[in-house]
C-alpha positions in Angstrom: -97.1 122.4 -97.4 -98.8 120.6 -100.4 -102.0 117.6 -99.5 -99.6 114.9 -99.5 -96.9 116.1 -96.8 -99.8 116.4 -94.5 -101.4 113.4 -94.7 -98.6 111.0 -95.8 -101.5 108.1 -94.7 -103.5 109.1 -98.0 -100.6 108.9 -100.5 -100.0 105.8 -99.3 -103.3 104.7 -99.9 -103.4 106.7 -103.1 -100.1 104.5 -103.8 -101.4 100.7 -102.5 -104.5 101.9 -104.4 -102.9 102.1 -107.8 -100.6 99.2 -107.5 -103.1 96.8 -106.7 -106.3 97.8 -109.6 -104.1 99.6 -112.1 -100.4 97.9 -112.1 -98.0 99.9 -114.3 -99.4 103.4 -113.2 -96.5 105.4 -112.5 -96.9 108.3 -109.4 -94.6 111.9 -109.8 -94.1 114.0 -107.6 -92.5 117.4 -108.6 -92.6 120.6 -107.6 -95.4 122.1 -109.2 -97.6 119.5 -107.3 -98.7 115.6 -107.7 -99.4 113.6 -110.4 -100.1 109.9 -112.3 -99.5 108.6 -115.8 -101.0 105.6 -116.9 -100.8 104.3 -120.4 -104.6 103.0 -121.5 -105.0 100.6 -124.2 -107.8 101.0 -126.5 -108.9 98.9 -129.6 -107.0 101.1 -132.2 -104.3 102.7 -130.1 -102.3 103.3 -126.1 -103.4 106.2 -125.1 -101.4 108.3 -122.6 -103.2 109.7 -120.2 -101.9 112.0 -117.4 -104.3 112.6 -113.9 -102.9 115.6 -111.6 -104.2 115.7 -108.3 -105.6 118.8 -106.8 -104.3 121.0 -104.3 -106.6 120.4 -101.7 -106.8 116.7 -102.6 -109.0 114.5 -102.0 -111.5 117.7 -101.1 -111.5 118.7 -104.9 -112.0 116.4 -108.2 -108.9 115.3 -110.4 -108.3 116.8 -113.5 -107.1 113.9 -116.6 -106.3 115.1 -120.0 -105.0 112.8 -123.1 -101.6 113.5 -123.5 -100.9 111.2 -126.6 -102.3 110.9 -129.0 -104.5 114.1 -130.4 -108.1 113.4 -130.2 -110.3 114.0 -132.7 -111.7 117.7 -133.4 -114.8 118.2 -131.7 -114.0 115.3 -129.2 -117.0 115.7 -126.5 -117.6 115.5 -122.8 -113.7 117.1 -122.7 -113.5 120.9 -121.3 -112.1 123.8 -123.3 -108.7 123.1 -122.0 -108.9 119.3 -123.0 -109.8 118.0 -119.5 -111.1 115.0 -120.1 -115.6 114.9 -118.4 -114.7 112.2 -115.7 -118.2 112.3 -114.1 -120.7 114.7 -112.5 -119.8 116.9 -109.4 -122.3 114.5 -107.4 -120.1 111.7 -108.2 -116.9 112.5 -106.3 -116.0 113.5 -102.6 -113.1 113.1 -100.2 -113.8 108.9 -100.4 -112.6 109.3 -104.4 -109.3 107.8 -104.9 -106.8 108.0 -108.2 -107.9 104.3 -108.1 -111.4 105.4 -109.4 -110.6 108.5 -111.7 -108.4 106.3 -113.5 -111.3 103.5 -114.4 -113.2 106.1 -115.1 -110.6 107.7 -117.9 -110.6 103.9 -119.1 -114.3 104.4 -119.1 -113.9 107.8 -121.2 -111.5 106.2 -123.6 -114.0 102.5 -124.6 -116.7 105.5 -125.5 -114.2 107.9 -127.3 -113.2 104.7 -129.3 -117.3 103.7 -129.6 -118.2 107.7 -130.5 -114.8 107.3 -133.4 -117.2 104.3 -134.6 -120.0 106.8 -135.2 -122.4 105.4 -132.1 -123.4 108.5 -129.9 -121.4 109.5 -126.7 -124.3 108.4 -123.9 -125.1 111.0 -121.1 -123.8 109.3 -118.6 -120.5 108.1 -119.8 -121.0 104.8 -119.5 -120.8 102.4 -122.6 
């Protein structure tokens, strides 16, 4: 069984917090798993971001990617597969919700656009 089938209360909490803190975020349940789509408006563009829940959610972190537009080659704070580096491992735990990850993704986009403007990428990923 998938985590959201085993823990429907947690799924309800995730949906409620996303609706409250990030209206317009879509949650999709598919055969491969569950993910969210969020459009994040930056200063220059609107970014389509996809967040994927781990199969062992909430005990493993979510993974986030910018789907559109393509990011500039050499963008820092990304893993080899393009996953965004949103946090340190010490920042997450079973209490970390998808709404928190979306907030981190929004901050990542702000930091990315500052980096495009020539500002250094801060170690903490906070502007």
